[in-house]
C-alpha distance (Angstrom), angle and dihedral (degrees) to the residues before:
residue distance angle dihedral
M1 . . .
K2 3.80 . .
S3 3.79 90.7 .
I4 3.81 89.9 57.8
F5 3.78 93.7 49.1
I6 3.82 102.3 26.9
L7 3.76 92.4 115.0
L8 3.79 96.6 32.4
F9 3.76 110.0 143.2
C10 3.81 93.1 9.3
F11 3.78 115.3 133.5
S12 3.78 117.0 -116.2
I13 3.80 120.7 -159.3
S14 3.79 92.3 -151.7
C15 3.79 92.8 60.1
N16 3.80 121.6 134.4
A17 3.80 95.3 -166.3
Q18 3.78 125.2 160.9
N19 3.81 101.6 -156.6
T20 3.79 102.0 31.9
L21 3.79 128.1 73.6
K22 3.78 140.0 -166.3
L23 3.78 133.3 -151.3
A24 3.79 117.0 -102.0
K25 3.79 115.2 -111.9
G26 3.81 108.1 -75.1
E27 3.81 93.1 8.9
E28 3.81 117.6 132.3
S29 3.78 127.9 -142.4
P30 3.82 113.9 -94.5
K31 3.78 125.1 -110.9
A32 3.81 111.6 -84.3
T33 3.79 142.8 149.2
L34 3.79 134.2 -148.3
E35 3.79 89.4 -105.9
D36 3.82 86.7 67.2
V37 3.83 89.5 64.4
S38 3.81 101.5 28.0
W39 3.83 89.2 113.9
I40 3.83 87.8 76.6
S41 3.82 91.6 70.5
G42 3.78 116.5 109.1
H43 3.79 144.3 69.3
W44 3.82 112.3 -63.6
K45 3.81 132.8 -176.1
G46 3.81 135.0 -177.4
E47 3.81 145.3 138.1
A48 3.81 123.7 -81.2
F49 3.80 139.0 154.6
G50 3.80 92.7 3.2
G51 3.78 93.9 -52.6
I52 3.78 146.5 61.1
A53 3.80 120.4 -67.0
E54 3.79 119.4 -160.0
E55 3.81 129.5 -174.1
I56 3.78 129.8 -177.7
W57 3.82 117.5 -166.8
S58 3.80 123.3 -171.8
P59 3.80 123.4 -141.4
P60 3.83 115.9 -103.9
L61 3.80 112.7 -70.1
G62 3.80 130.8 151.1
D63 3.82 95.1 4.7
S64 3.81 93.3 -55.9
M65 3.78 146.9 78.1
M66 3.80 106.9 -147.3
F67 3.78 124.6 -156.2
V68 3.77 142.5 -176.3
F69 3.80 126.2 -155.4
K70 3.80 128.6 -164.7
L71 3.81 130.6 -175.1
V72 3.81 116.3 -160.4
A73 3.82 119.2 -172.0
D74 3.79 128.4 164.8
G75 3.81 88.4 6.7
K76 3.82 93.8 -61.2
V77 3.78 134.9 99.2
Q78 3.80 106.8 -107.1
F79 3.79 96.5 -173.7
Y80 3.79 145.5 -29.2
E81 3.77 134.7 -141.0
I82 3.75 128.5 -158.6
G83 3.75 121.2 -170.3
H84 3.75 150.2 123.8
I85 3.74 146.8 -138.1
Q86 3.78 102.3 -120.2
Q87 3.79 126.9 -156.6
T88 3.79 110.3 -134.3
E89 3.80 125.1 -175.4
R90 3.80 93.8 -70.7
T91 3.80 110.6 -3.9
L92 3.81 146.7 22.0
I93 3.79 134.7 -96.9
L94 3.80 128.6 -169.1
Q95 3.81 113.4 -143.6
L96 3.79 130.5 177.0
K97 3.79 146.2 168.8
H98 3.83 128.7 -150.2
F99 3.80 127.7 -136.5
H100 3.80 134.6 -173.5
G101 3.80 116.5 -119.2
S102 3.83 85.4 -94.7
L103 3.85 89.2 57.9
K104 3.80 93.5 -111.9
G105 3.80 106.6 145.6
W106 3.79 125.5 -117.4
E107 3.80 98.6 -158.5
E108 3.77 123.8 60.6
K109 3.81 114.5 -87.7
D110 3.82 97.4 -94.0
D111 3.82 98.3 29.8
T112 3.79 127.2 102.4
V113 3.79 133.5 -178.1
D114 3.81 104.4 -115.6
F115 3.81 129.5 -158.5
K116 3.82 115.5 -170.2
L117 3.79 118.4 -146.4
V118 3.82 113.1 -102.7
K119 3.81 101.6 176.6
I120 3.79 144.8 -36.4
E121 3.79 126.3 -133.4
D122 3.81 128.7 179.4
N123 3.79 93.6 -87.1
R124 3.82 103.2 16.2
A125 3.78 138.6 62.8
Y126 3.81 112.6 -163.1
F127 3.79 118.7 -158.4
E128 3.82 120.9 170.9
G129 3.80 103.2 -75.0
F130 3.82 94.5 -9.6
T131 3.82 127.3 80.8
V132 3.79 129.6 178.7
E133 3.81 116.5 -158.9
K134 3.80 125.2 -168.7
I135 3.81 109.6 -142.5
S136 3.82 94.7 171.9
A137 3.79 138.7 -31.7
N138 3.82 87.3 -78.1
E139 3.82 103.3 36.9
I140 3.80 135.5 56.0
N141 3.79 135.9 170.9
M142 3.78 124.2 -146.9
Y143 3.79 119.1 -161.1
V144 3.79 116.5 -162.2
V145 3.79 131.8 -179.0
I146 3.79 107.8 -131.3
G147 3.78 117.6 -161.0
H148 3.79 118.5 -151.6
E149 3.79 128.3 -147.4
D150 3.83 90.6 -111.0
G151 3.83 90.7 61.7
T152 3.80 96.5 -104.2
S153 3.78 122.7 117.8
E154 3.76 139.8 -163.1
E155 3.76 138.1 -170.3
A156 3.81 114.1 -113.9
K157 3.79 122.4 -159.5
F158 3.80 121.2 -146.3
N159 3.80 114.9 -166.9
Y160 3.80 113.1 -161.4
K161 3.78 133.6 -172.4
R162 3.79 121.6 -156.5
V163 3.81 114.8 -103.8
E164 3.80 109.7 -135.2
């Protein structure tokens, strides 16, 4: 399964995505705080890749909003992610790491997959190759650029409903 998802959530320069953005060369991330994206917090569930995708996002605390992601297909955990949106001095960055269902890591020990903030709108937070869209208080979409081993990429949409 790792070969299918090895580049999941990795940014691809050759992307022709409709809902994801990237910074222009030399452009810096805009000023932002965790309060600007606090609406992401909650327990979310939806369907993806032939299975059930689940994400749990904490409210802002200690300069971060942490999250965990799990994909279950055919009754087994396919992979996990752990990550956060971190508040830096003036902006935000989304960082994550992938793990097999056995918790063996995909990235090297000290490496993370990083998504720089591009812009924030009332109902959207755009990171490079990763966008979160608030549809309502109980529904969000996440758009992610997925790079494939052959060098192509595509934008995947995850539709989540809040778990009460």
